[in-house]
C-alpha positions as CSV (number, residue, x, y, z in Angstrom):
1,M,-69.3,-116.9,71.7
2,N,-72.4,-114.7,72.9
3,N,-71.8,-112.2,70.0
4,P,-71.1,-113.9,66.9
5,E,-69.2,-110.8,65.8
6,Q,-66.9,-110.9,69.2
7,K,-63.4,-112.1,68.2
8,I,-61.3,-113.9,70.7
9,Q,-58.2,-112.6,72.1
10,E,-56.0,-115.8,73.0
11,L,-55.8,-119.0,72.5
12,T,-54.1,-121.2,74.7
13,V,-52.4,-124.3,72.6
14,W,-51.2,-127.6,74.5
15,T,-48.8,-128.4,71.9
16,S,-48.2,-132.0,73.7
17,T,-48.6,-133.7,76.5
18,K,-45.3,-134.4,77.7
19,C,-43.1,-132.7,80.4
20,N,-39.4,-133.4,80.8
21,L,-40.0,-132.3,85.0
22,K,-42.3,-134.0,87.6
23,C,-43.3,-130.8,89.4
24,K,-44.8,-131.6,92.9
25,Y,-47.4,-128.9,92.9
26,C,-48.4,-129.8,88.7
27,F,-52.2,-129.8,88.3
28,V,-51.8,-131.8,85.1
29,Y,-53.2,-135.0,87.1
30,K,-52.6,-137.5,84.2
31,L,-49.6,-136.3,82.5
32,N,-49.8,-139.9,80.9
33,E,-48.1,-142.0,82.9
34,E,-50.8,-144.4,82.0
35,Q,-50.7,-143.9,78.1
36,P,-47.9,-142.5,76.0
37,Y,-47.4,-138.8,75.2
38,K,-49.4,-137.3,72.3
39,V,-48.3,-134.4,70.4
40,M,-50.0,-132.2,68.1
41,T,-49.3,-133.0,64.2
42,T,-49.1,-130.5,61.6
43,K,-52.5,-131.7,60.2
44,T,-54.0,-130.3,63.8
45,A,-51.8,-127.0,63.4
46,D,-52.9,-126.4,59.9
47,Q,-56.9,-126.4,61.0
48,L,-55.7,-124.3,64.3
49,I,-54.3,-121.6,61.9
50,E,-57.9,-122.0,60.2
51,F,-59.7,-121.8,63.3
52,A,-58.0,-118.9,64.7
53,A,-58.2,-117.1,61.2
54,K,-62.0,-117.1,61.9
55,Y,-62.2,-116.5,65.2
56,V,-59.1,-114.9,66.9
57,S,-59.0,-111.1,66.7
58,P,-56.0,-109.8,64.1
59,D,-54.0,-108.6,67.0
60,G,-54.5,-111.6,69.1
61,R,-52.7,-113.6,70.5
62,I,-51.9,-117.8,70.5
63,W,-50.0,-118.6,73.4
64,F,-48.2,-122.1,74.1
65,F,-49.0,-124.1,76.9
66,G,-48.8,-127.8,77.7
67,A,-47.2,-130.0,80.0
68,E,-43.9,-128.5,78.4
69,P,-44.6,-126.7,75.2
70,L,-41.1,-126.8,74.3
71,C,-41.0,-130.8,74.5
72,N,-42.7,-130.1,70.9
73,F,-40.7,-127.1,69.7
74,D,-41.2,-128.1,66.4
75,I,-45.0,-127.5,65.8
76,I,-44.6,-123.9,67.6
77,K,-41.9,-123.2,64.4
78,Y,-44.7,-124.5,61.8
79,I,-47.5,-122.3,63.3
80,V,-45.5,-119.4,63.6
81,K,-43.8,-119.8,60.6
82,K,-47.1,-120.6,58.4
83,S,-49.2,-117.8,60.2
84,R,-46.7,-115.1,58.8
85,S,-46.7,-116.5,55.5
86,K,-50.4,-116.5,55.3
87,G,-50.1,-112.6,56.5
88,Y,-51.6,-113.4,59.9
89,R,-50.2,-111.0,62.3
90,W,-50.7,-112.5,65.9
91,H,-49.0,-112.8,68.9
92,F,-47.0,-115.8,69.4
93,G,-45.3,-116.8,73.4
94,A,-45.2,-119.7,75.2
95,T,-45.3,-120.6,79.2
96,T,-42.4,-122.8,79.6
97,N,-40.1,-123.9,82.8
98,A,-37.0,-122.7,80.4
99,T,-34.8,-126.0,80.7
100,L,-35.2,-126.7,77.4
101,I,-33.7,-123.1,76.3
102,D,-30.5,-122.8,74.1
103,E,-28.9,-121.0,72.1
104,E,-30.8,-122.0,68.3
105,K,-34.2,-121.8,70.2
106,I,-33.7,-118.1,71.9
107,Q,-32.2,-117.2,68.4
108,W,-35.6,-118.4,66.6
109,M,-37.6,-116.8,69.3
110,K,-35.7,-113.6,68.7
111,Q,-36.5,-113.5,65.2
112,A,-40.0,-114.5,65.3
113,N,-40.2,-111.7,68.1
114,F,-42.0,-114.6,70.9
115,G,-42.8,-114.1,74.1
116,L,-41.9,-116.2,77.2
117,L,-43.1,-116.5,80.7
118,L,-40.8,-118.3,82.8
119,S,-41.6,-120.8,85.7
120,I,-39.2,-120.4,88.2
121,D,-39.7,-120.5,91.6
122,G,-36.8,-117.9,93.3
123,P,-33.4,-118.8,93.9
124,K,-32.3,-122.2,94.0
125,D,-33.1,-123.8,97.4
126,S,-36.6,-122.4,96.8
127,H,-36.7,-123.6,93.2
128,N,-35.6,-127.1,93.7
129,T,-38.3,-127.9,96.8
130,N,-41.0,-128.2,94.2
131,R,-39.8,-128.0,90.4
132,V,-37.6,-131.3,89.8
133,Y,-37.2,-134.2,87.5
134,A,-38.7,-137.2,87.4
135,D,-35.9,-138.7,89.5
136,G,-36.3,-135.8,92.1
137,T,-33.2,-133.8,91.1
138,G,-33.5,-130.2,91.1
139,S,-34.0,-128.2,87.6
140,W,-32.9,-124.8,88.9
141,E,-29.5,-125.0,87.2
142,D,-31.2,-125.8,83.8
143,A,-33.9,-123.1,84.2
144,W,-31.2,-120.6,85.6
145,K,-29.4,-121.3,81.8
146,G,-32.4,-121.4,80.2
147,L,-33.2,-117.7,81.6
148,T,-30.0,-116.2,81.4
149,L,-29.9,-116.9,77.6
150,V,-33.8,-115.2,77.3
151,R,-31.8,-112.4,79.6
152,K,-29.1,-111.9,76.8
153,V,-30.9,-112.7,73.6
154,L,-34.8,-111.8,74.0
155,N,-35.6,-109.8,77.2
156,P,-33.5,-108.4,80.4
157,I,-36.3,-108.6,82.5
158,P,-39.1,-111.4,81.7
159,Q,-41.9,-112.3,83.9
160,I,-41.0,-114.9,86.1
161,R,-44.2,-117.3,87.0
162,W,-43.3,-118.4,91.0
163,T,-45.4,-120.8,93.0
164,V,-45.4,-120.9,96.5
165,T,-46.4,-123.6,98.6
166,P,-46.6,-123.9,102.3
167,S,-42.9,-126.0,101.8
168,T,-41.4,-122.8,100.4
169,V,-43.2,-120.0,102.2
170,K,-40.5,-119.4,104.7
171,G,-37.8,-117.0,103.8
172,L,-40.3,-115.7,100.8
173,A,-39.5,-112.0,101.4
174,D,-35.9,-112.8,101.2
175,N,-36.0,-114.9,98.2
176,I,-37.8,-112.4,96.2
177,K,-35.2,-109.6,97.4
178,T,-32.8,-111.8,95.8
179,L,-34.2,-111.9,93.1
180,V,-35.1,-108.2,92.8
181,E,-31.9,-106.5,94.0
182,E,-28.8,-109.0,93.3
183,Y,-30.3,-110.3,89.7
184,G,-32.4,-107.3,88.6
185,L,-35.6,-109.2,88.2
186,T,-38.7,-106.9,88.9
187,N,-41.7,-108.8,87.2
188,L,-42.4,-111.4,89.0
189,A,-45.9,-112.9,88.8
190,V,-45.5,-114.5,92.4
191,D,-48.8,-116.9,93.4
192,F,-49.6,-119.7,95.8
193,T,-51.1,-123.4,95.7
194,Y,-54.0,-123.2,97.2
195,E,-55.5,-126.4,96.9
196,V,-53.3,-127.6,99.2
197,E,-53.8,-127.5,103.5
198,W,-52.5,-124.1,104.4
199,T,-52.1,-124.8,108.6
200,K,-52.0,-122.0,111.3
201,E,-49.0,-122.1,111.3
202,D,-48.5,-121.4,107.9
203,L,-50.6,-118.8,107.6
204,V,-48.7,-117.1,110.7
205,A,-45.5,-117.1,108.5
206,L,-47.1,-116.3,105.6
207,K,-48.1,-112.7,107.5
208,E,-44.5,-112.2,108.8
209,E,-43.4,-112.8,105.1
210,L,-45.7,-110.4,103.7
211,E,-44.6,-107.8,106.3
212,V,-41.1,-108.0,105.5
213,F,-41.9,-107.8,101.9
214,G,-44.2,-104.9,102.4
215,R,-40.9,-103.2,103.8
216,Y,-38.4,-104.1,101.1
217,Y,-41.4,-103.3,98.6
218,Y,-41.7,-99.4,99.6
219,K,-38.2,-99.0,99.5
220,W,-38.2,-100.0,95.8
221,M,-41.1,-97.7,95.2
222,L,-39.1,-94.7,97.2
223,E,-35.8,-95.9,95.2
224,G,-38.2,-95.4,91.7
225,K,-37.1,-99.3,91.5
226,P,-40.1,-100.8,89.0
227,V,-41.0,-104.1,90.7
228,F,-44.3,-105.6,90.0
229,S,-45.8,-107.6,92.6
230,M,-49.4,-109.8,92.1
231,F,-49.4,-109.4,96.3
232,V,-49.4,-105.9,95.3
233,R,-51.6,-105.7,92.7
234,D,-54.5,-107.9,94.6
235,A,-54.0,-105.5,97.7
236,N,-54.4,-102.4,95.6
237,A,-57.3,-103.6,93.5
238,A,-58.9,-104.7,97.0
239,I,-58.7,-100.9,98.3
240,T,-59.2,-98.8,95.0
241,Q,-61.7,-101.1,92.9
242,T,-65.5,-100.2,93.9
243,V,-67.3,-102.1,91.2
244,R,-66.6,-106.2,91.2
245,S,-66.0,-107.4,88.2
246,W,-66.3,-111.3,87.9
247,C,-68.1,-112.8,84.9
248,N,-65.8,-112.8,82.5
249,R,-63.1,-114.1,84.6
250,C,-59.8,-115.6,82.2
251,G,-61.9,-115.5,79.1
252,L,-63.9,-118.2,79.8
253,G,-64.6,-119.4,76.4
254,N,-65.0,-116.2,75.7
255,G,-62.5,-113.8,75.7
256,G,-59.8,-116.6,75.6
257,L,-59.7,-120.5,74.8
258,G,-57.7,-123.7,75.7
259,V,-56.7,-125.7,72.8
260,D,-55.8,-129.3,73.4
261,Y,-53.3,-131.0,70.9
262,D,-55.9,-132.9,69.3
263,G,-58.1,-129.6,68.7
264,T,-60.5,-130.0,71.5
265,L,-62.0,-126.9,72.8
266,Y,-62.0,-125.9,76.7
267,P,-63.0,-122.8,78.6
268,C,-59.4,-122.5,79.6
269,H,-55.9,-124.1,79.4
270,R,-56.2,-125.5,82.8
271,F,-59.4,-127.5,82.1
272,I,-57.3,-129.5,79.3
273,D,-56.6,-133.0,80.3
274,S,-58.3,-132.9,83.7
275,H,-61.6,-132.2,82.8
276,K,-64.9,-133.0,80.8
277,I,-65.9,-129.2,79.9
278,R,-65.5,-129.4,75.9
279,V,-66.9,-126.4,74.6
280,G,-66.4,-127.7,71.0
281,D,-63.4,-128.5,68.6
282,I,-61.2,-126.2,66.0
283,Y,-62.9,-128.6,62.9
284,S,-66.5,-128.0,63.7
285,G,-66.3,-124.8,66.0
286,F,-68.4,-124.3,69.3
287,N,-71.0,-126.7,70.4
288,D,-74.1,-126.2,72.6
289,L,-72.1,-126.3,75.8
290,H,-69.8,-123.3,75.4
291,K,-73.0,-120.8,75.3
292,R,-74.6,-122.3,78.5
293,W,-71.3,-122.9,80.3
294,I,-70.9,-118.9,79.9
295,E,-74.6,-118.4,80.9
296,D,-74.5,-120.5,83.8
297,W,-71.3,-118.7,84.9
298,R,-72.8,-115.5,85.3
299,K,-76.1,-116.5,87.3
300,I,-74.1,-116.5,90.3
301,V,-71.5,-114.8,92.0
302,P,-68.7,-116.9,93.1
303,Y,-68.3,-117.5,96.8
304,C,-66.1,-119.2,99.4
305,E,-66.8,-122.4,100.4
306,E,-67.2,-121.1,104.0
307,P,-69.8,-118.3,102.5
308,K,-69.7,-116.6,105.8
309,K,-65.8,-115.1,104.9
310,C,-67.8,-113.2,102.2
311,L,-69.7,-111.3,104.7
312,N,-66.9,-109.2,105.4
313,C,-64.2,-109.5,103.4
314,N,-61.9,-107.0,102.9
315,Y,-60.7,-108.7,99.4
316,K,-64.4,-108.6,97.6
317,N,-64.1,-105.6,95.4
318,A,-61.2,-107.3,93.7
319,C,-62.6,-111.0,93.8
320,S,-63.3,-112.8,90.3
321,G,-63.4,-116.2,91.8
322,G,-60.6,-117.6,91.9
323,C,-59.0,-120.1,89.3
324,I,-62.4,-121.5,87.8
325,A,-60.8,-125.1,87.2
326,M,-59.3,-125.8,90.3
327,N,-63.1,-124.7,91.8
328,Y,-64.0,-127.2,89.5
329,D,-61.8,-130.2,90.7
330,L,-62.2,-129.4,94.2
331,F,-66.2,-128.8,94.3
332,D,-67.5,-129.7,91.0
333,T,-68.8,-126.2,90.4
334,P,-67.3,-122.8,89.1
335,H,-68.5,-120.5,91.7
336,I,-67.1,-122.2,95.2
337,N,-63.6,-121.0,95.7
338,V,-61.3,-123.0,98.0
339,E,-61.4,-121.2,101.2
340,S,-57.6,-121.2,101.5
341,L,-57.5,-119.0,98.5
342,C,-60.2,-116.5,100.7
343,T,-57.9,-116.5,103.6
344,I,-54.6,-115.6,101.9
345,K,-56.2,-113.1,99.7
346,Q,-57.7,-111.3,102.9
347,L,-54.6,-111.8,104.7
348,I,-52.7,-109.9,101.9
349,V,-55.0,-107.0,102.2
350,D,-54.6,-107.0,105.7
351,T,-50.8,-106.7,105.1
352,L,-50.4,-104.3,102.6
353,G,-53.5,-102.5,101.9
354,E,-52.0,-99.8,104.2
355,L,-48.9,-99.8,102.2
356,C,-50.6,-99.5,99.2
357,K,-53.1,-96.6,100.6
358,S,-49.4,-94.5,101.0
359,L,-48.0,-95.4,97.5
360,Q,-51.1,-94.0,95.6
361,D,-49.1,-91.0,94.8
362,N,-45.7,-92.6,94.1
363,P,-45.2,-92.6,90.5
364,T,-43.4,-95.3,90.2
365,F,-46.3,-97.1,91.7
366,Q,-48.5,-95.6,89.6
367,K,-47.0,-96.6,86.7
368,Q,-47.2,-100.2,87.7
369,Y,-50.8,-100.4,89.0
370,R,-53.9,-98.7,87.4
371,K,-56.4,-97.7,90.2
372,T,-58.0,-101.4,89.3
373,G,-54.4,-102.8,90.6
374,L,-54.0,-104.2,87.4
375,A,-50.5,-103.9,85.8
376,P,-50.0,-102.0,82.4
377,S,-46.7,-104.4,81.4
378,P,-46.9,-106.1,78.4
379,N,-45.4,-109.1,79.4
380,T,-48.4,-109.4,82.3
381,R,-50.6,-112.0,81.1
382,V,-53.6,-110.5,82.8
383,Q,-56.2,-108.4,81.1
384,P,-57.7,-105.0,82.7
385,Q,-61.2,-105.6,83.9
386,K,-64.2,-104.0,83.3
387,P,-67.6,-103.9,85.3
388,C,-69.8,-106.7,84.1
389,G,-72.9,-105.4,84.3
390,C,-74.4,-108.6,86.2
391,S,-77.6,-107.2,87.4
392,D,-78.4,-107.2,91.1
393,E,-80.5,-110.4,90.6
394,A,-77.2,-112.5,90.2
395,N,-75.9,-111.0,93.2
396,Q,-79.1,-111.7,95.1
397,R,-79.2,-115.5,93.8
398,T,-75.7,-115.7,95.5
399,V,-76.8,-114.3,99.0
400,E,-79.2,-116.8,98.9
401,V,-77.1,-119.8,98.3
402,Q,-74.8,-118.4,100.7
403,N,-77.9,-118.4,103.3
404,V,-78.7,-122.0,102.7
405,Q,-75.1,-123.0,103.4
């Protein structure tokens, strides 16, 4: 870290390389088809706790991830129990596809005050388009059973992580309406798969869906229904933020780290298994790349692969560079955003910006979104951004890079 006294706020830990699903858009490229599954051992878990004791804030978080973290549920229980026995009070939770949640697990989670982010892509037909088992059958029935247990025992309104692809964009607005009005699920982190082709027809369909969604959303706000939407968050951030903040995006090995099953450290969890940007390990600490990675990131403001798009971008003030690992996948650099992300973000602002302006004095809206456009919900895994204080020199370098393109 830049400041040795600064504590990490979150470790995102892979419990294993195993998953019981084979989602069509999964970014875990290897998923161990070429080699046996690997799992975190108790020896590694012990060292993880020691590492966390040294580097993680006392009120920080250890969040379990991986192909599917509940495939190695025993190690999760081991880490939580041992951490508690040593007096550590970190917050614990996991991102899960919900299919492996049963009565025994949910009761343990309740006792452990364990948080969950559930990957469910809406109603049955939408979900089963991409979130499938290895034999191609849909996982919705099992995921919905898990969600039902979570709502009954742990959290009546858990956050849903919903991924949209071109194949599921049609009907999106009504699918969101179904979850909100029929099931009372109002904490919806709906986002897109950007590293695929979005045709002109797909974007036209998306704009139509956003327009319908906007009408629904306006009604919900007037009714006092506290619906959180990433679309609205982004549009609201674009129209209210006056200072662009991008330097500490996703922690980038500073505020947060990814930890592999074997204890290797990465700038974030998505770098695990598909990248070689290793910034240390839980045994020996950080390496030289850790500091260099952060310094290199701060040198250039992130920009679109089609740089001219940045010149009149209506999303610019809210742009933090997209997913850095995805950028690396596509361009071998963290600074270049895939054009589809820029196009979709601009489309969101264009379609929902006026809606956000009209709701600035709505009390329900203001409880969901601060002036920065970020939701204050404790279930929302997004940290408030602060002006990064980067010099004009970094911005000037970005202009120079864009001019060369």
